[in-house]
C-alpha positions as CSV (number, residue, x, y, z in Angstrom):
1,X,10.1,-6.0,-13.3
2,X,10.8,-4.6,-9.9
3,X,8.1,-1.9,-10.2
4,X,5.6,-4.6,-11.3
5,X,6.4,-6.6,-8.2
6,X,6.1,-3.5,-6.2
7,X,2.6,-2.7,-7.7
8,X,1.5,-6.3,-6.9
9,X,2.8,-5.9,-3.3
10,X,0.8,-2.6,-3.0
11,X,-2.4,-4.0,-4.4
12,X,-2.2,-7.1,-2.3
13,X,-1.5,-5.1,0.9
14,X,-4.5,-2.8,0.1
15,X,-6.7,-5.9,-0.4
16,X,-5.4,-7.5,2.8
17,X,-6.0,-4.4,4.9
18,X,-9.5,-3.8,3.5
19,X,-10.5,-7.4,4.2
20,X,-8.9,-7.1,7.7
21,X,-11.6,-4.5,8.5
22,X,-14.3,-6.9,7.3
23,X,-12.8,-9.9,9.2
24,X,-14.1,-8.2,12.5
25,X,-11.0,-9.0,14.4
26,X,-10.4,-12.3,12.6
27,X,-13.7,-13.7,13.8
28,X,-15.1,-14.1,10.2
29,X,-13.1,-16.9,8.5
30,X,-13.6,-15.8,4.8
31,X,-12.3,-12.3,5.2
32,X,-9.6,-13.5,7.6
33,X,-8.3,-16.0,5.0
34,X,-8.3,-13.3,2.3
35,X,-6.3,-11.0,4.6
36,X,-3.7,-13.7,5.4
37,X,-3.3,-14.7,1.7
38,X,-3.1,-11.1,0.5
39,X,-0.4,-10.2,3.0
40,X,1.6,-13.3,2.1
41,X,1.4,-12.2,-1.6
42,X,2.3,-8.6,-0.6
43,X,5.4,-9.6,1.4
44,X,6.6,-12.1,-1.2
45,X,6.2,-9.5,-4.0
46,X,7.9,-6.9,-1.8
47,X,10.8,-9.3,-1.3
48,X,11.2,-9.7,-5.0
49,X,11.1,-5.9,-5.4
50,X,14.0,-5.5,-2.9
51,X,16.3,-7.5,-5.2
52,X,16.5,-4.3,-7.3
53,X,15.1,-1.3,-5.6
54,X,16.7,-0.1,-2.4
55,X,14.8,-0.9,0.8
56,X,14.1,2.7,1.8
57,X,12.8,3.7,-1.6
58,X,10.7,0.5,-2.0
59,X,9.2,0.8,1.5
60,X,8.4,4.5,1.1
61,X,6.6,3.9,-2.2
62,X,4.8,0.8,-0.8
63,X,3.6,2.5,2.4
64,X,2.9,5.9,0.8
65,X,0.9,4.6,-2.2
66,X,-0.7,2.0,0.1
67,X,-1.9,4.6,2.5
68,X,-3.5,6.7,-0.3
69,X,-5.2,3.6,-1.8
70,X,-6.5,2.3,1.5
71,X,-7.9,5.7,2.4
72,X,-9.7,5.7,-1.0
73,X,-11.0,2.2,-0.6
74,X,-12.2,3.1,3.0
75,X,-13.9,6.3,1.7
76,X,-15.6,4.6,-1.3
77,X,-16.5,1.2,0.1
78,X,-16.5,1.5,3.9
79,X,-18.1,4.9,4.4
80,X,-15.0,6.6,6.0
81,X,-15.2,10.4,5.9
82,X,-12.1,12.3,4.8
83,X,-11.9,15.9,6.0
84,X,-9.7,18.6,4.6
85,X,-6.8,17.7,6.9
86,X,-6.9,14.1,5.7
87,X,-7.0,15.2,2.0
88,X,-4.0,17.6,2.5
89,X,-2.1,14.8,4.2
90,X,-2.8,12.4,1.3
91,X,-1.7,15.1,-1.1
92,X,1.5,15.5,0.8
93,X,2.1,11.7,0.7
94,X,1.6,11.7,-3.0
95,X,4.0,14.7,-3.4
96,X,6.6,13.0,-1.2
97,X,6.6,9.7,-3.2
98,X,6.7,11.7,-6.5
99,X,9.6,13.8,-5.4
100,X,11.5,10.8,-4.2
101,X,11.0,9.0,-7.5
102,X,11.8,11.9,-9.7
103,X,14.6,13.6,-7.9
104,X,16.3,11.1,-5.5
105,X,19.6,9.6,-6.7
106,X,18.8,6.6,-4.4
107,X,15.8,5.7,-6.6
108,X,16.6,3.6,-9.6
109,X,15.7,5.3,-12.9
């Protein structure tokens, strides 16, 4: 269940961050409300995750996967350009999260 809660936290955070961009500094009420609700869901789901998964592991996965997904959403839906340095950095983030989950004794298996 912990990884399901973590996935919900990640998706909600990606939605919140994406809508934060469209809220134009919280001047547009619709996107601003979506941002606030999505972050509330993200933090609640993350708090449920932390019952089982150590904080450092959960946060590393949450932030790493979130960064990769947000970069993808920004590229696909918001016209953000990703150069080779950005793509290499994203690959390194994915590698880091993978190594942590597969080889760290701190990560629950």
